[in-house]
N, C-alpha and C positions, 0 to 999 in steps of 0.2 A: 361624515360621522367621525367623531373624535375617537382616538384610540381606546380610551377607557370605556366609552359607550359600546364600541364594537366588541371588545373583549367581554364586557358584562352580558351583552345580548347572547353571544355564543356560549358563554359559560352556563347561563341559565338554561339554554336549550340542551346542552350536553348533560347537565345534571338531571333534567327531566327525563331524558332518554335512559340514563343509567338507573333512575328511580323506578322505571317501568321494567327493569331487568333486561333491557335490550342493549345490544352493542352496535347495531347497524341503524343509521339514520335513514328515514324515508326520503324520497325525492323532494317533497315540499320542505322538509327539514334541511336537506342539503341546500335548497335554494336560499333559505334564511342565512346559512353560513356563507354562501357565495355572495349574496348581497352585502353582507357585513364586511367582507374582505375584498370586494371589488372584483371578484372572479366573474368574467363575462359568461353569461348563460342566455339561452334564447327566451323569448317571451313565453309564458306558460300559465295555465290555471288548473286548479284541482276541481274536477267535476265529480260530485257524489252520486249523480244519477245521469241517465242518458240525456235528459233535457238540458241539464247544465253543460254536458259535453257538447251538444249541438250549439248552444249559445256561445260557449267559449270559443269554439272553432270559428264561428261567424265573426267574433270580435278580433280574432287573430288574422282574419282576412287572407286566407290562402291555404294551401295544403298543410296539414298538420301531422304530428306524430302522437299516437295514443300509447300510454304506458300504464301498466297496472301499478297501483300504490298499495303496498302491503308491508308491514314491518316483519312479516314472516317469510317473505319471498325475496331472497337476495339476488337471484339470477333471473331477472325478468324475461330475458330472451329465451332461456331454457324452458321457462314455464309457459311459453307462447303468449307472454304478456306485453308484447310490443307489436304495433302495426304502424308502418311508415307510409307517408304520402297519401293521407286520407283527405278527400275533398268532397264537399256536398253533404247536406244534412242526412240523407239516406245512408250514405257510406259511413258517416260518423256513427249513426245509430248501430249499424251492423257491426262495425269494428268494436264499439263499446261492449256489446253483448258477447262478441267473439272472445275478447281477451278476458272478460270476467269469467266466462265459461271455462276457458283454458286454465285460468288460475285456480278455479275450484277443483278442476280435474287433477291438477298438479298437486294441490295440497288442500284437501277438503276442510281442514281445520284452520286454514290461514285466515287471519283478519284482513279484510279488504276495506281500505279507507276511501277508495274511489279510483278514478282514472285521471292521470295527468294528461292534459291536452297541451301540446307543445308546438311552437312554431317550427316548421320544417326549414332547416338551414340550407342555404345554397350549396352547390357542389364546391368542394375545395380539397386541399390536402389534409388527410386525416393524420393527426399526431396524438400522442398520449403524454399526459402530464400527470405525475403522481408523486406520492411520498409514502415512505415506509419507515418502520422502526427497525434499524439494523442492530443486531446484538452487540456489535463492536463499536459502531459509529453513532448510534442513536438515530435521530431524525435525519433522513436522507431524502433528497428530492430527485426524481427521475424524469427523463425526457427521451422520447424516441418517436419513430414513425408509427402511426396507428394502423388499424386494420390487420390484414393477413401478415403484413411485413413484420409487425412487432412480434408475432408468435413464431414465424418461420425463421427470420433473420436474427431476432433478438438484438436488434441494433439500438441499444439503449445506453445512455450515459447518466452518471450519478454525481451529485455534489452534496456536501454537508449543508443542512438547513440551519439557519436561513441563508439565502444567497443574495448578493447585491445584484443590481440591475446588470452590471457588466458580466458578473459570473453567470447569470441566467442567459445572457446573450451568447456567452462562450459555449454553452451547452448545445446550441444549434449547430455549431461548427465541429462538435466533438463526435457526432455520429458518422458512420461510414457513408451514409446517404445524404450528407450535408448539401451536396449540390442540388438535390431535388428541391430543397427549400429555397434555393436561390433562383430556381427556374431553369427548365431544360426544354429543348426542342420547341421554342416559341411560347412555352407556357410561362405565365407570370410567376415570379417568386412570391413567397408569402410575406405578410407584414411581420417582419422579424421582431420588432419591438412589442407588438401585441402578443405574440407567442411568448416572448421573454417575460412579459408582465404576468401572464398566467402562471408561469413557473415561479416567479418571485412571490406572488401572492399566496400560492399554495405553500411555499416554503415558510413564509411568515406565519401562516395559520398553524402549521404543525409545530413550529418553534414556540408559539404562544401557548399551545395546548399539548403538553406531553402525553395527556391521556388519549389523544387521538392516535390510534395505531396505524391507520392507513387512509390515504386519500387517493381517489382514482378519477381523473377526468379522462374519459375514454368513450368516444373520440372527442378530441378538440378539432373543430373544422377551421383550418387556417386558410385564408385567402389573402389577396393583395390589399384587402380593405380591413382586415381584422382577424381575430381568433376567438371563437366562441365554443364553450364546452357543451356538447350535446347532452352529456350525462355526467352527473357528479355523484360519487359514491364515497361515503365516509363511514369508517368502522372504528369503534373505540377499542382500545387495548383491553385485554382480559383483566389485567391488573396494572396498577401504576408502577412505574419503574422505581426500584429501590436505590436511593442515592448512595454513591460510593464515597468512602473516605478519601479526601484529596489532600495533597500537600502542596504548599507554595514552593516556588523555585528555590528560595534560600534554604528552606527546610530540607529539600531534596539534596541540594549541594552540600549542606552541612553533614548529613548522615552519610552520603556517598563519599565524601572526602575521608571520613574516618574508616569507611569500608575499604576503599581502594588505596589509602595511604595510612594504614594503621601503625601505631607505635607499640601496641600490645595485643596479643591474640591468645585466647584460651581455647583449648581443645577439650570439649566435654565428651568423655568416653575414650580418652587417650588410652592406649594399651601397649604393653610390652610384647604382646603375642603377635608374631608375624602372620600375615594373612587377614588380620582384622582391619576394618576400615580405620578405626582409631589409631592403629599403629602406622598405617600408610600415610594418613594425613599428617601426623606428628613428624614422621620421618621426612616427608617432603618439605615441611616447613623448616626443619633443622638443616637438611642437606641442601636446600635451595639457597641458603645464605641470608635468610631474612634477618635484618639487623635489629629488629625490635625484640621485645620480651615475648617469650613463648611459655605458656603455662598449661601443663597437662592437668586435667581434672578427672579423677577416678577415686571413688570412695574406698576401693580395695587395694590401693597401691600408694607407697610412699615415694617411690622413685620410678620414673619411666624414661627410658632411653637417656639416662644420665641427667634428667631434669627433675627437680622437686615436684611432686604431684600433690594436688590439693583435694580434700574430700568433697568440697563443694566449690562452685564458682564464687560463692560469697566469701570464701576464705582467701581468695587471690588478693594479694596486696595491690594497692593503687588502682588507677583507672584502667579499664580494658575497653578497647575499641570494637573488637569482634569476638563473638563466641561461635566456634565451629562445632556443630552437633554431630557426633558419630555414635549415637545410641539408638536402640530400637524405638519405633514410633510410640509405643505405649508409655515410654518414660519422658518423652519430649516436653509435654505440657508442664509437668512439675519442674523440670529443669529450666524451662523458659520463665516460669514465675521467679526463680532465683536470679536469672539473668536480668529480668525487669527490676527486681528489688536492688540489684547491684548497680543499676543505671548504665548497663552496657547498651549502646545504641543500635548494634547490628547483630542479628543471629543468622548464621549460615546453616540451613537445615539440609544436611545430606540425606538423612533417612527417607526411605520410601514407606508406603503403607498408609497413605492419606487419601485425598480425593481421587487419585488415579486408580485406587483399588475399591472405590465406593465408600471410603470412610470420610464422608463430607463433614459430619459432625465433629470428628476429631480435628480436621483441618480448621473448621470454623472456630473451635475452641482456641487454637493457637492464635488465630487472627484477633480474637477478643482479648486474649492476654497481652499480645503485642501492642494493640491499640491502647489498652489501659495504661501500659508503662511507657509508651512512646518508643518501642523497639521496632526497627524495620526488619522484615523477614526476607531473606533470599532463599527461595525454594518453597516447600520441601521437594524431595525426590530429585536431587541434582548431584552432579559430580564434583561440585565445589567451584572454585574460581582461581584464576591466575592474575596477578598484577605484576608484570615482569619488571617494570622500572623500580619496584620496591623489593625485588627478589622474593616475591611472595608466591608460594605454591600451596594454596589451601585446598587440596584435592587428594583423593585416593587414587588418582590416575597417574600416568607417567608424567614426570616433570618436564617443563619447557622453559628455556631461559634466553631465547633469542629476542632481544629487545628491538622494537621497531614501532612504526606509526599506525598499525592496524589494530582496531578493537573488534573482537569477534564475540558474538553471543549466540547461544542456541537454547531452544526450549527442550530439546531432546538430548539425553546423554549420549546416545549412539552417534548423533550428528556432531555432538561436541568432540567425540573422539576422532571422527573423520576430519574435523577442523584441525585438531591437534596433529594428526598424521600428515595432512597436506602441508601445514605450516613447517613441520620438520623436514619433509621431503624437499620442499621448495626453498627452505631457509627463509621463509617469510617472517620478518620481524614484527612482533606484536606488542601492543601496549597492555592488552588484557584479553583473557578468554574467560567468559562468564557463563555458567549454567543457570537457567531460570526455572526449569522444571514446572511445577504446578502454579507458580506465580501467585502464591497466597497473598503476597503484598508487593514487593518490588517487582517491577516489570520493565518492558522496553522503554517506556517514556522516562522512567527514572534514570536508567542507564544512559539513554540518549542525551538527557539533560547534562549528565556528568561528562560524558565523552565530548560533548560540544565545547566544554570549558577546559578539558584536559590538554595541556600543552604537548603531551607525548602522543596524542591521537590525531591523525590526519584523515582517517577514513574509518567509518563504522559499518560493519557488515553483520546482519542479524538474520538468523533462521527463526521463524515463528510459525506456529500452527493457528494462533488466534491472537487477537488483541483484547485485553480486558477493558481498556478505555481508549478506543480509537481516536477520540477527539483530543485527549491529552497527548497521544503519540503524534498526531498531526501538528499540534501546537509546538511540540518539542522539535519535530522535524523541520518546521518552517523557520525555527530559530537557528538550527544547525546548518542546514543545507547551503545558505549563502557563504559559509566558510569551509565546509567539509562535505564530501560526498557521503550519502547514507544509502546503503544497498540492503535490500530485503529479499529473502527467499520466503515467500508465503506458501506453506504447504496446504494441500487440500483443494486444489483447483477443481477436481472432479466432483466436489460436493456442491458445486454451483446449482442453484435451483432446488436443492433438497428441502428447503423451507417453503416450498411453493404454497402460496396462500390462495384465497378464493378469487382474487381479482387479477387482472392483467398485470398491474403494477406489482402486486405481491409476488406473483409467479416469476416476475423478471428480476426480483431482488435477490438473486443468487449471491452468496457470500463473495465468491471470487470476482464477479463483475463489479461489485461495490468496492472491494479492496483495490482492484486494478485502477479504477478511475480516481479514487480519492488519494491513493498513494502517489499517483502521477501528479495530481494537483498539488500535493505537498512537496513535490520535487524529489521524491524518493525514487531511486533506480531499482526497478524490480528485476531480480535475476530469475531466469526461467528454470534453472536447476541448481543443484548443489555445487557442481563444478564451476558453473558460471559465477555463483556467489563468491566462491573462494578465489577464482581468477580475477574477478573485478576488484576484490579487496586487495589482492596482491599487486595488481597493476596500476590502479588509479593513482596511488600516491607517487608512482614512478613517472607518470606522464605529466608534463606541464599543461596548463589550461590552454586550449586553442584560442586564438584571437580573431578567428573568422571561419567561414564555412568552406573555403576552397581546399579540397582534398586532391592530392596528386598521387597517382600510382606510378612507381618506377619498378619495372620487372624485367627479369632476364628470361622469362618464358611466356609466350603468348597465352598458353592455356591457363597459367596462374593469373595472368592479367584479367582474363574473362571472369574467372571465379572471384577474384578480388573485387572486380566491378560489381558483380552480383551482390557480394557481401556488403559493399558500400551502400547500394540501394536498399538492401534488406534492413540495414541499421539506420535508415533515415539520414544518411550523410549525402553530401553533394560533391560529385566529381566536378572539378574546375573546368570551365571552358577555357582552354589554353589560348591566350592571345597570340597573335602572329609573331611578335618579337620574341616571346618566350619559346614558342614552337621552333622558331629558327635557331634559337640558342641551343635547345636540346638536340636538334638535328646535327649540330656540329660534332657531337660526341658519339653518335650511333651510326652503325653501318647503313649503307643504302637500302639493304633489305630489312632493316629494323623499321620501327614505326614510332613517329612522334604522336602528337595528340595526347589523349589521356584515356587509357594507360600509355605511359612512355615505355615502349618495348625495345630494350637495348640488345636483345637476343642473348642466347646462352653462351656463345663462344667468346664473349668479350673479356678482355683482361681486367684486373682490378682497377686500373686507371679509369675505365669507362664508368664503373659503378661509382667511384669516388667523384668523378667530375659531375655526373648527373645528380648525385645526392647533394653535392655542394651547390649546384645551381638551384635545386628546389629549396634548400635552406636559405640561400642568399636572397631570393626574390620575395619581397614583402607581400606580394599578392598571393603567394602560396601559404596556407595556414597549417597544413598537416601533411605528412608523408606516409604512404603505405608502400613498403618495399617487398618485392617478390623475388626471392633468390632461388636460383636453380644450380644445384651442385655440379660443378665441373672441375676437372683437374687444372684448367686454365686459371680459375679463381676458386681455390678450395674454401670450405666453409669458414675456417678460422681466419683466413685472410680477409674474407668478406666481413666477418664480425669485427675484427680489429680495425679495419679501415672505417667502417661505419661508426663504431664507438668513438674513434679518434676525431672524425669530422664533426659528429654531433657535439662532443665535448668542446671542441674548438669554438663552434658557434655559440654554445651556451656561455663560454667565457667572455664572448663578445656581446652578450646580452640578447642573443637571438635564441629564444626558447620556443620550439615548436614540438608538438607531439609527433613522435616517429614510432611506427610499429612495423614489424617485419614477419613475413611468412617464409620459412626456409624449407624447401623441398630437396631431398637428397638422401644419401646413405646416413648411417648412424652418427657420423661426425657432426651432423647439423644439430644434434641434441646439445653437445658441448658448446657449439657456437651460440645457440639460443641462451644458454645459461650465462655465457660471457656477456652477451648483449643486455640481458635483463639486469644484471648487476651494474651495468653502466648506463642505465636510463633509457634503453631502447626495448620496448616490450616486444618480445620475439617468441614465436612458437614453431616447432617442427611439424611437418606433415599436415598442416591445416591452413586453409586460406580464410576460414570463417572466424576462428577464435581471435586473431589479432584485430580484425576489423570490428568484431563485437565489443571488444574492450575499448577501442577508440570511440565507438558509438556510445558506450556508457559514459565515457568522459565528456563527450559532447552533450549528452542529455543532462549531466550534472551542470555543465557550464551554462546551459540555457536556464535551468532551474535557479542557478545562483545569480542570474541576471548579468552574466559576463558576455552573452551573445544576443543578438536580436532574436525575438520570439520567446525570450525567457520571461521569468516572473519579475 
């Protein structure tokens, strides 16, 4: 069947279902769709009376399954509308009457179109293939083990639809029970390509028809000879998705360039009165050293903080790149009209009182005005933003001026201030800190597109509660990740499954499970918590990219070595199998009661020379790709002595072109805190009192390197 014929046939069917006021297709209608898209299903016939059922069973020549067909009964099993393994005319007659009677008892008013007589499939591995409409990512295809396992273990993986044949095949390896599909304990594995084809064809179906809300093939019986869907369920969406205004890459970069590198900024609502947001924003801009033009706008003032004030933004001379709003919500729309007429490309909306308080219409009005004039909106309900390399502090919060390679964004003002405090405490250099708030317009994909091109940004870290357009974010991430790490803290993990729908697939499409899989596929590093987000952002630019998988632990304490080994395994890293020659080389520098192998335990009483010699050996051997150092505080080798020798040796090798990631865990008295700061500033990621954190950071660097295609197993 040609593509246009297939699409036309299914579209006509869906339109007829919709015209009848239904959202669920019957089993025979599902069969029409399956046939059009090559979704393998068993032989079946619709019987409208008991004699037709007997004749159909005879033609199928073997045990059959009988299923009620009713547009009003979605859950056939719950209604007692399914009987399995029926053989012989008498049993078919009895089963026919049984399920019709059960259906009428379940819903006396239900329309019954007949009974589906279906070939009984041979025993095999039950899997589930489905598709749902995710609020962030749109059409998403799902795969997992079927039967009880899917509900108990929730071992399911997701991809954006449509998927390629290779992407579909990768889903079979992405579930925790992947080995079951390959065959265990003498049991044959399944026909992987046949299962992958079921996934691919379902994904193609929902991509072709956005009006389909959900598809559920459950179960699919997979054997070593094929994969057949025993049941297909298709549900139409209650309403068609509303298309979102989208912008091209060059449009995004043009507006973001003027937002992040402005020459002229207007503050609407600037004030002379301390304690007002308009006063704080203007003072931060002035005190922060912004070299561009700063224009206060206030209809009741002529001069604010020593700057000429304008009655309206329309009165400001020349071009303005950014208008920062510091006025009550009820006045924003009128002022935004003036901004639009002035041709200002960016409006930074600090005020609250919009969608977050239920004022959706007021926020929608802003979006309509902005789209009409081509103004991009940041916010509303934000703390503002910092663009440090421009000395721009457009916020009512405390200033920050430590320039560096990390771009940080947050959807929440409170999280934004945590970001700011962490950056100040750790002296993390940032290229930008941006609040997103309600995301009426500008969102993470716009910022990610910009930061991907920004020469001052080497790592992007984002806190988010949702994505307005998950597909746009994935597209932007896939562009950026090969060059720069992208770290995301997605809040709301406990909301998974809250949108449980009527089918197995819908119930499994918890927001967090979908986010987890799709962000991973995009190469994004997902941080488990806020501190992790910030530490990854701080540390990833410090560490060079690894050139291979071999990790070696060198430790002064056996207990730390065990914990560091556990952390290596927990973070998906590989402890190197130390070859005999390298093992012998390490043994030359450690006492007889120490231990070579991996971890290399030099024991705690060794002098600085032993630390230095073993670190040099690990850096010099090209088979070693990363070092994890475990330091134990002793008077023999004090913390700062360890820090200074480690930093010196690492710097020496980097000057020679040998760049390997080195992380360190320092256990000891409070002096180890200063030693860690010293190491961090010199390119060795070091933490006091923890064995988990340095290895977690190293694991994040490895995940990025794989996603960037720098290591085997990456994209």
